[in-house]
PyMOL Python script that loads the backbone (N, CA, C, O; Angstrom):
from pymol import cmd

cmd.read_pdbstr("""\
ATOM      1  N   UNK A   1      -1.712   7.946  -0.994  1.00  0.00           N
ATOM      2  CA  UNK A   1      -1.762   6.343  -0.517  1.00  0.00           C
ATOM      3  C   UNK A   1      -0.273   5.791  -0.507  1.00  0.00           C
ATOM      4  O   UNK A   1       0.089   4.849   0.198  1.00  0.00           O
ATOM      5  N   UNK A   2       0.466   6.432  -1.299  1.00  0.00           N
ATOM      6  CA  UNK A   2       1.854   5.954  -1.262  1.00  0.00           C
ATOM      7  C   UNK A   2       2.527   6.002   0.075  1.00  0.00           C
ATOM      8  O   UNK A   2       3.250   5.092   0.480  1.00  0.00           O
ATOM      9  N   UNK A   3       2.220   7.282   0.859  1.00  0.00           N
ATOM     10  CA  UNK A   3       2.929   7.586   2.138  1.00  0.00           C
ATOM     11  C   UNK A   3       2.380   6.410   3.166  1.00  0.00           C
ATOM     12  O   UNK A   3       3.072   5.795   3.977  1.00  0.00           O
ATOM     13  N   UNK A   4       0.943   6.248   2.925  1.00  0.00           N
ATOM     14  CA  UNK A   4       0.266   5.417   3.787  1.00  0.00           C
ATOM     15  C   UNK A   4       1.002   4.002   3.923  1.00  0.00           C
ATOM     16  O   UNK A   4       1.366   3.523   4.998  1.00  0.00           O
ATOM     17  N   UNK A   5       1.162   3.423   2.702  1.00  0.00           N
ATOM     18  CA  UNK A   5       1.759   2.265   2.343  1.00  0.00           C
ATOM     19  C   UNK A   5       2.999   2.271   2.944  1.00  0.00           C
ATOM     20  O   UNK A   5       3.172   1.317   3.702  1.00  0.00           O
ATOM     21  N   UNK A   6       3.960   3.085   2.838  1.00  0.00           N
ATOM     22  CA  UNK A   6       5.354   3.142   3.325  1.00  0.00           C
ATOM     23  C   UNK A   6       5.181   2.766   4.845  1.00  0.00           C
ATOM     24  O   UNK A   6       5.798   1.836   5.364  1.00  0.00           O
ATOM     25  N   UNK A   7       4.294   3.566   5.506  1.00  0.00           N
ATOM     26  CA  UNK A   7       4.125   3.497   6.976  1.00  0.00           C
ATOM     27  C   UNK A   7       3.414   2.277   7.529  1.00  0.00           C
ATOM     28  O   UNK A   7       3.888   1.532   8.386  1.00  0.00           O
ATOM     29  N   UNK A   8       2.111   2.136   6.897  1.00  0.00           N
ATOM     30  CA  UNK A   8       1.429   0.822   7.156  1.00  0.00           C
ATOM     31  C   UNK A   8       1.824  -0.431   6.383  1.00  0.00           C
ATOM     32  O   UNK A   8       1.609  -0.502   5.173  1.00  0.00           O
ATOM     33  N   UNK A   9       2.292  -1.234   6.937  1.00  0.00           N
ATOM     34  CA  UNK A   9       2.510  -2.582   6.366  1.00  0.00           C
ATOM     35  C   UNK A   9       1.115  -3.204   5.787  1.00  0.00           C
ATOM     36  O   UNK A   9       1.030  -3.632   4.636  1.00  0.00           O
ATOM     37  N   UNK A  10       0.253  -3.206   6.528  1.00  0.00           N
ATOM     38  CA  UNK A  10      -1.174  -3.817   6.425  1.00  0.00           C
ATOM     39  C   UNK A  10      -1.764  -3.004   4.966  1.00  0.00           C
ATOM     40  O   UNK A  10      -2.122  -3.537   3.916  1.00  0.00           O
ATOM     41  N   UNK A  11      -1.723  -1.619   5.297  1.00  0.00           N
ATOM     42  CA  UNK A  11      -2.397  -1.206   4.098  1.00  0.00           C
ATOM     43  C   UNK A  11      -1.543  -1.300   2.782  1.00  0.00           C
ATOM     44  O   UNK A  11      -2.059  -1.136   1.676  1.00  0.00           O
ATOM     45  N   UNK A  12      -0.268  -1.560   2.952  1.00  0.00           N
ATOM     46  CA  UNK A  12       0.672  -1.845   1.794  1.00  0.00           C
ATOM     47  C   UNK A  12       0.034  -3.069   0.863  1.00  0.00           C
ATOM     48  O   UNK A  12      -0.070  -3.040  -0.363  1.00  0.00           O
ATOM     49  N   UNK A  13      -0.297  -3.964   1.594  1.00  0.00           N
ATOM     50  CA  UNK A  13      -0.958  -5.241   1.189  1.00  0.00           C
ATOM     51  C   UNK A  13      -2.297  -4.862   0.033  1.00  0.00           C
ATOM     52  O   UNK A  13      -2.438  -5.397  -1.066  1.00  0.00           O
ATOM     53  N   UNK A  14      -3.130  -3.870   0.595  1.00  0.00           N
ATOM     54  CA  UNK A  14      -4.235  -3.437   0.085  1.00  0.00           C
ATOM     55  C   UNK A  14      -3.779  -2.575  -1.216  1.00  0.00           C
ATOM     56  O   UNK A  14      -4.430  -2.622  -2.260  1.00  0.00           O
ATOM     57  N   UNK A  15      -2.850  -1.949  -1.100  1.00  0.00           N
ATOM     58  CA  UNK A  15      -2.267  -1.107  -2.336  1.00  0.00           C
ATOM     59  C   UNK A  15      -1.812  -1.778  -3.379  1.00  0.00           C
ATOM     60  O   UNK A  15      -1.913  -1.387  -4.542  1.00  0.00           O
ATOM     61  N   UNK A  16      -1.131  -3.136  -2.909  1.00  0.00           N
ATOM     62  CA  UNK A  16      -0.626  -4.040  -4.082  1.00  0.00           C
ATOM     63  C   UNK A  16      -1.689  -4.663  -4.661  1.00  0.00           C
ATOM     64  O   UNK A  16      -1.561  -4.968  -5.847  1.00  0.00           O
ATOM     65  N   UNK A  17      -3.059  -5.014  -3.915  1.00  0.00           N
ATOM     66  CA  UNK A  17      -3.864  -5.628  -4.699  1.00  0.00           C
ATOM     67  C   UNK A  17      -4.761  -4.693  -5.632  1.00  0.00           C
ATOM     68  O   UNK A  17      -5.372  -5.244  -6.548  1.00  0.00           O
ATOM     69  N   UNK A  18      -4.863  -3.497  -5.481  1.00  0.00           N
ATOM     70  CA  UNK A  18      -5.563  -2.421  -6.135  1.00  0.00           C
ATOM     71  C   UNK A  18      -4.619  -2.361  -7.511  1.00  0.00           C
ATOM     72  O   UNK A  18      -4.915  -1.454  -8.289  1.00  0.00           O
ATOM     73  N   UNK A  19      -3.501  -3.244  -7.895  1.00  0.00           N
ATOM     74  CA  UNK A  19      -3.086  -3.315  -8.956  1.00  0.00           C
ATOM     75  C   UNK A  19      -2.148  -2.065  -8.943  1.00  0.00           C
ATOM     76  O   UNK A  19      -1.758  -1.628 -10.026  1.00  0.00           O
ATOM     77  N   UNK A  20      -1.823  -1.555  -7.949  1.00  0.00           N
ATOM     78  CA  UNK A  20      -0.791  -0.271  -7.942  1.00  0.00           C
ATOM     79  C   UNK A  20       0.272  -0.753  -6.880  1.00  0.00           C
ATOM     80  O   UNK A  20       0.075  -0.685  -5.667  1.00  0.00           O
ATOM     81  N   UNK A  21       1.443  -1.256  -7.477  1.00  0.00           N
ATOM     82  CA  UNK A  21       2.314  -1.411  -6.029  1.00  0.00           C
ATOM     83  C   UNK A  21       2.835   0.002  -5.688  1.00  0.00           C
ATOM     84  O   UNK A  21       2.896   0.896  -6.533  1.00  0.00           O
ATOM     85  N   UNK A  22       3.218   0.155  -4.363  1.00  0.00           N
ATOM     86  CA  UNK A  22       3.513   1.295  -3.724  1.00  0.00           C
ATOM     87  C   UNK A  22       5.092   1.560  -4.215  1.00  0.00           C
ATOM     88  O   UNK A  22       5.706   2.548  -3.813  1.00  0.00           O
TER      89      UNK A  22
END
""", "prot")
cmd.dss("prot")
cmd.show_as("cartoon", "prot")
cmd.util.cbc("prot")
cmd.orient("prot")
């Protein structure tokens, strides 16, 4: 998911909400 977060800004928000900042 780390890679997805860096590529997709929208997914990044979801990662931060999961309590796991990319």
